[in-house]
SEKOL-740160 format. One line per 2 residues: for each residue x, y, z of C-alpha. Coordinates in Angstrom, 2 decimals. Each point is the difference from the previous one (the first is absolute). Example, Ala and Ser with C-alpha at 12.3 -4.5 7.8 and 13.67 -1.06 7.14 Angstrom:
12.30:-4.50:7.80 ~ 1.37:3.44:-0.66;
This chain:
52.95:159.54:238.13 ~ -0.74:3.53:1.60;
-3.19:-0.20:2.21 ~ -2.21:3.38:-0.16;
-2.49:0.76:2.96 ~ -2.73:2.17:0.54;
0.17:3.30:2.01 ~ -1.63:-1.97:2.79;
1.75:-3.11:-0.19 ~ 3.82:1.70:0.49;
-1.50:1.65:2.66 ~ -1.51:-3.89:1.95;
4.14:-0.88:-1.15 ~ 1.34:2.51:1.83;
-2.65:-0.11:2.96 ~ 0.30:-3.68:0.21;
4.33:0.33:0.74 ~ -0.42:2.64:2.37;
-3.01:-0.98:1.69 ~ -0.21:-3.88:-0.02;
3.41:-0.58:-0.87 ~ 1.91:2.37:2.36;
1.98:1.75:-2.34 ~ 0.85:3.33:0.88;
-1.58:2.17:-2.85 ~ 3.24:2.75:0.55;
2.38:-3.57:-0.74 ~ -2.10:-0.53:-3.47;
0.54:3.80:-0.31 ~ 4.40:-0.18:-0.05;
-0.50:-3.20:-1.77 ~ -2.10:2.13:-2.92;
1.63:2.75:-0.16 ~ 3.44:-2.60:0.32;
-1.51:-2.04:-3.12 ~ -0.56:3.25:-1.61;
3.49:1.73:-0.27 ~ 1.49:-3.64:-1.13;
-2.56:-0.03:-2.73 ~ 1.09:4.06:-1.35;
4.08:-1.17:0.74 ~ -0.67:-3.40:-2.18;
-1.38:1.92:-2.84 ~ 2.11:2.57:0.03;
-2.33:2.45:0.88 ~ 2.53:2.04:2.06;
3.61:1.60:0.16 ~ 1.70:1.75:2.96;
-0.01:3.39:-1.24 ~ -3.57:0.18:-0.88;
-2.31:1.72:2.08 ~ -3.23:-2.00:1.03;
-3.25:1.73:1.12 ~ -2.18:-2.15:2.61;
-3.57:0.97:-0.14 ~ -1.61:-0.98:3.08;
-3.66:0.03:0.77 ~ -2.32:-1.34:2.86;
-0.13:-3.06:1.25 ~ 1.94:-3.38:-0.44;
0.93:1.12:-3.75 ~ 2.05:3.25:1.18;
1.41:-2.29:2.98 ~ 1.44:-2.25:-3.05;
1.35:3.18:-1.59 ~ 1.83:0.58:3.25;
1.50:-3.28:0.25 ~ 0.95:0.39:-3.34;
1.76:3.41:0.59 ~ 1.85:-1.28:2.91;
1.36:-2.74:-1.64 ~ 0.71:1.90:-2.92;
2.24:2.46:1.92 ~ 1.75:-2.50:1.81;
0.82:-0.99:-3.78 ~ 2.01:3.05:0.21;
-2.37:1.52:-2.19 ~ -1.60:3.35:-0.22;
-3.46:0.39:1.16 ~ -2.28:2.08:0.16;
-4.09:-0.52:1.37 ~ -2.87:2.04:-0.70;
-2.56:-0.72:2.43 ~ -3.65:0.66:-0.26;
-1.04:0.11:3.88 ~ 1.31:1.27:3.30;
2.24:-1.98:2.17 ~ -2.97:0.22:2.59;
-2.09:-1.69:-2.35 ~ 1.81:-2.97:-0.80;
-1.17:-3.23:2.03 ~ 0.54:-3.44:0.05;
3.04:-1.96:-1.41 ~ 0.41:2.90:-2.36;
0.94:2.43:2.73 ~ 2.54:-2.72:1.58;
1.53:0.10:-3.14 ~ -0.16:3.85:-0.26;
1.92:-0.04:3.15 ~ 2.52:-1.73:-1.26;
0.99:2.24:-2.32 ~ 3.83:1.88:-0.08;
-1.04:3.57:-0.42 ~ 3.25:0.21:-0.06;
0.61:-1.03:-3.49 ~ -3.38:-0.17:-0.96;
-1.72:2.78:-1.05 ~ -3.61:0.08:0.80;
-2.89:2.57:-1.11 ~ -3.49:0.39:1.11;
-1.55:1.28:-3.80 ~ -0.85:2.93:-0.29;
-0.09:0.61:-4.22 ~ 3.24:2.55:0.31;
2.30:0.42:-3.24 ~ 2.58:-1.98:1.95;
-2.00:-2.69:0.03 ~ -1.41:-0.11:-3.37;
3.68:0.00:-1.02 ~ 0.74:-2.61:2.01;
-2.19:-2.00:-1.91 ~ 1.03:1.04:-3.40;
3.65:-0.43:0.40 ~ -0.23:-3.15:2.47;
1.49:-3.34:-1.68 ~ -2.24:-2.32:1.47;
-3.57:0.57:2.18 ~ -1.21:-2.52:1.84;
-3.81:0.22:-0.03 ~ -0.92:-0.98:3.57;
-2.92:2.56:-0.16 ~ -3.24:-2.00:0.13;
-0.53:-3.80:0.31 ~ -2.88:-2.84:-0.44;
-2.85:2.15:1.46 ~ -0.80:3.34:-1.83;
-3.06:0.60:-0.65 ~ -1.94:3.46:-1.18;
1.61:3.03:-1.77 ~ 3.58:0.31:-0.52;
0.66:3.41:2.51 ~ 3.03:2.27:0.77;
2.53:-0.74:1.23 ~ 0.21:-3.07:-2.30;
-1.82:1.04:-2.93 ~ 2.66:3.49:-0.18;
3.01:-3.02:0.95 ~ -0.41:-2.43:-2.59;
-1.07:2.54:-3.17 ~ 3.76:0.77:1.04;
1.20:-2.89:-0.17 ~ -1.70:-1.12:-3.07;
2.69:3.18:-2.11 ~ 2.52:-1.59:1.85;
2.90:-1.54:-2.21 ~ 1.00:-2.04:3.32;
-0.48:-3.60:0.26 ~ -3.50:-0.54:2.37;
-0.53:-3.39:1.76 ~ -2.85:-0.69:1.35;
-0.70:-1.67:4.03 ~ -2.78:-2.65:-0.70;
-2.11:1.79:-2.77 ~ 0.58:3.13:-1.76;
-1.87:2.55:2.16 ~ -3.22:1.04:-1.18;
-0.64:-3.61:-0.90 ~ -3.22:-0.65:1.99;
-1.88:-3.86:-0.59 ~ 0.34:-3.61:-1.27;
-1.29:0.88:-3.92 ~ 2.65:2.00:-0.96;
-1.36:3.59:1.27 ~ 1.59:3.12:0.50;
-0.30:3.82:1.12 ~ 0.89:2.98:-1.99;
3.43:0.47:0.81 ~ 1.20:-3.27:-0.33;
4.26:-0.45:1.11 ~ 1.31:-1.57:-3.39;
2.64:-1.95:1.29 ~ 2.76:-1.73:-1.61;
0.34:-2.81:1.98 ~ -2.45:-1.15:2.89;
1.26:-2.69:2.85 ~ -3.49:-1.71:1.53;
0.82:-1.06:3.46 ~ -0.98:-3.64:1.11;
-2.74:-0.44:-3.44 ~ -0.75:1.78:-3.04;
-3.00:2.20:0.36 ~ -2.98:-0.77:-2.31;
-0.31:3.51:-1.26 ~ 3.31:-0.04:-1.59;
-0.56:-2.69:-2.58 ~ -2.94:2.09:-1.83;
-0.14:3.93:-1.88 ~ 0.26:2.36:0.34;
1.89:-0.88:3.54 ~ 1.97:-2.37:-1.66;
1.65:2.53:-2.34 ~ 1.32:2.48:3.32;
1.56:-3.43:1.65 ~ 2.92:-0.19:-2.63;
1.69:-3.59:0.39 ~ -1.56:-1.20:3.34;
2.71:-2.22:2.65 ~ -1.84:-1.88:2.83;
2.38:-0.79:2.56 ~ -0.31:-2.81:3.21;
-0.49:2.52:3.78 ~ -0.29:-3.13:1.89;
-3.77:-0.55:-0.28 ~ -0.92:-3.36:1.69;
0.07:-3.25:-3.17 ~ -3.74:-0.18:0.81;
-1.13:3.85:0.06 ~ -2.27:-1.22:-3.12;
-2.02:-3.01:1.68 ~ -0.86:2.61:2.20;
-1.85:2.59:-3.00 ~ -3.12:-0.26:-1.26;
0.78:1.07:-3.55 ~ 1.61:-2.53:-2.47;
3.17:2.07:-0.94 ~ 0.57:0.79:-3.40;
3.24:-1.60:-1.67 ~ 2.52:1.62:-2.36;
2.42:-2.97:-1.98 ~ 2.95:0.71:-1.67;
1.80:-1.48:-1.87 ~ 1.22:-2.32:2.80;
-2.58:-0.84:0.41 ~ -0.59:-2.12:-3.10;
3.63:-2.27:0.26 ~ 1.13:-1.80:-3.44;
-0.20:-3.18:2.04 ~ -3.89:-0.24:0.50;
-0.09:0.54:-3.59 ~ 1.70:-2.88:-1.55;
-0.37:-2.89:-2.74 ~ 0.83:-3.50:-0.09;
2.14:-1.85:-2.13 ~ -2.01:-2.19:-1.79;
-2.48:3.56:-0.61 ~ -2.08:-0.13:-3.26;
-1.67:2.60:-1.69 ~ -3.29:-1.89:1.33;
1.49:0.21:3.20 ~ 0.69:3.63:0.39;
-3.24:1.52:-0.51 ~ -2.86:-0.23:-2.77;
-1.85:3.24:0.14 ~ -3.48:0.69:-1.94;
-0.66:3.79:-0.86 ~ -3.57:0.72:-1.19;
0.43:3.38:-1.45 ~ -0.44:2.53:-3.45;
-2.12:1.75:-1.77 ~ -0.65:2.37:-3.07;
3.11:2.54:1.29 ~ 1.30:-1.02:2.48;
1.56:-2.95:-1.08 ~ 3.36:1.25:1.28;
-1.02:-0.43:3.78 ~ -0.86:-4.33:-0.89;
3.54:0.17:-0.97 ~ 1.45:1.87:2.47;
-1.56:-2.67:2.74 ~ 1.54:-2.30:-2.18;
3.44:0.13:-0.83 ~ 0.18:1.63:3.93;
-1.06:-3.46:0.92 ~ 2.83:-1.18:-2.34;
2.22:2.44:1.16 ~ -0.35:-1.05:3.44;
0.82:-3.85:-0.25 ~ -2.84:-1.68:-0.75;
0.48:-2.82:-2.00 ~ -3.07:-0.20:-2.06;
-2.61:2.95:-0.83 ~ -3.52:-0.02:-2.08;
-2.24:2.57:-0.80 ~ -3.19:-0.25:-0.67;
-0.97:3.34:-2.67 ~ -2.92:1.00:-2.50;
0.77:-2.11:-3.13 ~ 0.23:2.92:-2.31;
2.99:1.32:2.30 ~ 2.13:-3.10:0.27;
2.25:0.21:-3.22 ~ 1.34:3.53:2.33;
0.45:-2.09:2.86 ~ 2.37:-2.63:-1.55;
1.96:1.95:-2.60 ~ 0.64:2.51:3.43;
0.53:-2.48:2.22 ~ 1.55:-3.14:-1.08;
0.48:-2.09:3.34 ~ -3.69:0.58:0.96;
-2.24:-3.00:-1.22 ~ -3.52:2.07:-1.24;
-3.23:-1.45:0.27 ~ -2.34:1.68:-2.71;
-3.28:0.60:1.76 ~ -3.56:0.77:-0.96;
-1.04:3.51:-0.78 ~ -2.76:2.69:0.23;
-0.56:2.37:-2.83 ~ 1.90:2.60:2.17;
3.79:-2.64:-0.53 ~ -0.52:-0.69:3.73;
-0.09:-3.24:1.99 ~ -3.81:-1.59:-0.27;
-2.10:-2.19:2.10 ~ 0.75:-2.96:-2.57;
3.88:-0.28:1.04 ~ -0.89:-0.91:3.24;
0.23:-3.79:-0.13 ~ 2.89:0.39:-1.55;
1.75:2.22:2.60 ~ -1.45:-1.76:2.87;
1.41:-3.68:-1.24 ~ 3.33:1.52:-0.63;
0.01:1.72:3.75 ~ 0.47:-3.74:0.92;
3.00:-0.14:-1.17 ~ 1.60:2.93:1.35;
1.91:1.04:3.19 ~ -1.71:3.60:0.05;
-2.27:1.69:-1.73 ~ -0.04:3.80:-0.74;
-2.84:2.00:-1.58 ~ -0.42:3.83:-0.81;
2.55:1.47:-1.33 ~ -1.07:1.98:-3.65;
-3.91:-2.56:0.33 ~ -2.23:2.66:-0.51;
-3.45:0.98:1.55 ~ -1.96:-1.21:-2.61;
-3.37:-1.44:1.64 ~ 0.61:-3.75:-0.82;
3.45:0.28:0.48 ~ -0.15:1.13:3.20;
-3.30:-3.06:0.60 ~ 2.88:-2.45:-0.93;
2.89:2.25:2.40 ~ -2.89:-0.84:3.17;
-0.72:-3.77:-1.04 ~ 3.72:-1.17:-0.11;
0.89:1.48:2.39 ~ -2.60:-1.85:2.24;
0.81:-2.97:-2.16 ~ 4.09:0.18:0.07;
1.73:-2.28:2.49 ~ 3.03:0.95:-0.18;
1.65:2.74:1.95 ~ -1.19:3.37:-1.69;
1.53:3.45:-0.74 ~ -2.58:2.40:-0.87;
0.46:3.32:-1.19 ~ -0.95:2.87:-2.57;
-3.34:-0.73:-1.48 ~ -0.60:-2.97:1.66;
-0.10:2.34:3.16 ~ -2.58:1.98:-1.39;
-2.18:-2.87:-0.73 ~ -0.29:-1.05:3.47;
0.12:3.22:1.22 ~ -2.67:1.12:3.37;
-2.28:-2.97:0.20 ~ 1.16:-2.90:-2.45;
2.87:-0.12:2.81 ~ -1.67:-2.54:1.56;
1.44:-2.26:-2.61 ~ 3.97:0.27:1.89;
-2.38:-2.05:2.83 ~ -0.93:-2.44:-2.02;
3.55:-0.65:-1.42 ~ 1.89:-3.39:1.25;
3.41:0.60:-0.88 ~ 2.31:3.23:0.67;
-0.81:3.41:-1.00 ~ 1.26:3.59:-0.55;
-1.58:2.41:-1.70 ~ 2.33:3.57:-0.86;
-1.73:3.35:-0.64 ~ 1.54:3.43:0.45;
-1.12:2.44:1.65 ~ -3.24:0.78:-2.35;
-0.63:-3.83:-0.47 ~ -0.28:-0.54:3.92;
-2.58:2.73:0.11 ~ -2.00:-1.82:-2.30;
0.82:-3.24:1.69 ~ -1.70:1.01:3.52;
-1.86:3.67:-0.57 ~ 0.63:2.25:3.16;
-2.68:2.58:1.07 ~ 2.61:2.35:-0.06;
0.69:0.57:-3.42 ~ 3.15:2.26:0.40;
1.61:-2.81:2.03 ~ 3.26:-1.40:-0.86;
0.04:-3.87:0.67 ~ 2.55:-1.09:2.64;
1.73:-3.22:1.00 ~ -3.07:0.07:2.92;
-2.27:-0.47:-3.24 ~ 2.10:-2.34:-1.61;
0.11:-2.46:2.75 ~ -3.13:0.33:1.00;
-1.42:-0.85:-3.19 ~ 2.70:-3.00:-0.12;
-1.11:-1.28:3.53 ~ -3.77:0.39:-1.95;
0.30:-1.52:-2.59 ~ 2.74:-2.74:0.28;
2.15:1.33:-2.17 ~ 3.64:1.52:-0.49;
-0.30:3.75:-1.09 ~ 2.84:1.74:-1.87;
-0.67:3.55:0.56 ~ 2.29:1.88:-2.41;
1.15:3.55:0.40 ~ 3.46:1.47:1.93;
0.22:-2.06:1.88 ~ -1.85:-3.22:-1.46;
-1.03:-2.68:2.84 ~ -1.50:-3.42:0.37;
-2.69:-0.86:2.80 ~ -0.66:-3.35:0.33;
-3.36:-1.61:0.87 ~ 1.82:-0.47:4.03;
0.07:3.82:0.26 ~ 3.37:0.03:-0.94;
1.69:3.05:-1.76 ~ 3.52:0.60:-1.45;
0.80:3.08:-2.21 ~ 2.68:-0.13:-2.70;
2.95:2.22:0.24 ~ 1.30:-0.38:-3.57;
-1.06:1.92:-3.34 ~ -0.08:3.50:-0.60;
-2.01:2.45:-1.91 ~ 0.74:-0.72:-3.54;
-2.56:-3.22:0.70 ~ -2.51:2.28:-0.55;
-0.78:-0.65:-3.68 ~ -2.22:-2.76:-2.19;
0.49:-3.00:-0.14 ~ 2.13:-0.64:3.71;
-2.93:-1.52:1.79 ~ 0.04:-2.26:-3.18;
3.16:-1.13:0.95 ~ -0.14:-0.48:3.46;
-3.10:-2.10:-1.14 ~ 2.48:-2.61:-1.77;
2.92:0.10:3.06 ~ -3.00:-1.08:2.79;
-1.13:-2.67:-2.03 ~ 3.10:-1.39:-1.09;
1.91:0.10:3.31 ~ -2.71:-1.44:1.69;
-0.22:-2.76:-2.29 ~ 3.57:-0.69:1.06;
-0.34:0.24:3.61 ~ -3.22:-0.09:0.86;
0.86:-1.74:3.48 ~ 1.55:2.86:0.81;
-1.91:2.64:1.97 ~ 2.42:3.05:-1.06;
-0.25:-1.16:-3.45 ~ -2.72:3.24:-0.93;
1.92:2.69:1.93 ~ 3.05:-1.57:-1.61;
-1.79:0.74:-3.49 ~ -0.88:3.21:1.02;
3.61:1.01:0.78 ~ 1.49:-1.45:-2.99;
-2.61:2.42:-2.10 ~ 1.46:3.46:1.43;
3.22:-1.76:0.51 ~ 0.10:-0.95:-3.76;
-1.69:3.89:-0.59 ~ 3.09:1.38:2.40;
2.69:-1.40:-2.69 ~ -1.28:2.45:-2.53;
0.28:2.94:1.91 ~ 3.88:1.31:-0.06;
-1.24:-0.81:-4.36 ~ -3.06:1.04:-0.07;
-1.22:2.35:2.17 ~ -3.37:0.76:1.57;
-1.27:0.99:-3.72 ~ 1.56:-2.07:-2.04;
-1.10:-3.50:1.58 ~ -2.31:-1.87:-1.38;
-1.77:-3.85:0.65 ~ 1.43:-2.18:-2.66;
4.09:1.75:2.04 ~ -1.08:-1.67:2.86;
-0.71:-4.10:-1.52 ~ 3.29:0.85:-1.58;
1.26:0.61:3.15 ~ -1.73:-3.06:2.23;
3.46:-2.06:-1.33 ~ 2.74:1.85:1.80;
-2.81:0.25:2.97 ~ -0.26:-3.11:0.58;
3.55:-0.82:-1.21 ~ 1.32:-1.29:3.47;
-3.00:-2.45:0.41 ~ -1.88:-3.12:-1.06;
4.26:-2.27:0.03 ~ 0.27:-3.68:0.70;
0.99:-0.24:3.93 ~ 3.24:-0.66:0.37;
């Protein structure tokens, strides 16, 4: 698990370490530079015969650059420093480390946009971006715009300190131009903006290093950190089965879905639930479509339900569906269910009265958009809603119609209505009713395909039904969905992936999980 803080919170952590705990800023800066070099060597980003160009701006980011340049020169690397300010203007801890530079072995120059300096940028093997830190705002001006333009045309490996120069804030904003880094090495904690587009595409691979901040640093910030979970945060030992397991004890899932033209959505969800390990899966579907469901998914138990003339679920289905919900461990509603008025009213009644953990997706979200979200507050069992960006905007309309919903919007909605909010996107994230936000690392652009969300609904319902007592199970399901997609990338690429490919890869994604404890 990696913690990502807002720009302001990172500054509070830094101030706490220096001003309250008495850790000299120059020491933290030295630690940052040392850890940066260690990561360069661990990831084999540097060779002894190669040219290293360190770009040093003003302030602490430039100071980090001086430490890195000095450390690399001491290890025998050929280092050149281009700085953006005169020596007389360097201050504080940065000045301390500037004075420690061995000018006999390190070429230090002030940027003057000469052809020779441009040549260095284009011929460097490694560029260390220590130009601008987390406090940048306003417009990108010369000399930074000139240097960044040159860097983005270079074939060098670019490694940024903390954030790529040009990343401006907590929601992924950037200035133009912005460094396009191959790697970003973040000091102490991650920077929230680096998790989201467009900043995310400029960061490359992100590594967070320990530079000696006190262990209780996070208790002194007001914001709740964003957490990025990785594979190791979901150990197989947390997701096992007992020796006496049987199909009734390892997850009973009830899926309410399907309408004319959208039978596939219902089947993708039910098959994904089965492939994710649920012992039994029942599907409530309009009666005229039941035969298609039975012959397509042999393992799904199909319930033929009353339907409207348009072949979607009718209000007459309400008593039977509600009764079967009592059988289930988890219920999912929405994939391909349609938007007929009668069906939407059925959805609203079911959501209000189903006393089971509930996954709400697709057209079921349409049914509760706007003021009908109040129904979530009335529920007595846990709920997760799974909107993509467009669905979220209809659920919680903003005064700014052009605004893109962010993790903050998801968190606020989760806290207000007491439901988990899985905001689908790149990356997807889950906000909990208590304000925790977990950002997903798995998945790729190929998942932008019809039916991918229906598969996610099935995975969520299935894993939740099996390990409902595990507080991370919903995050785990989000991770597995992305991992199953990734397993297809080598063969299917970005354009060739379809939702059923994700379903078929779920067994491989979950292969290490579910074993009976030794």
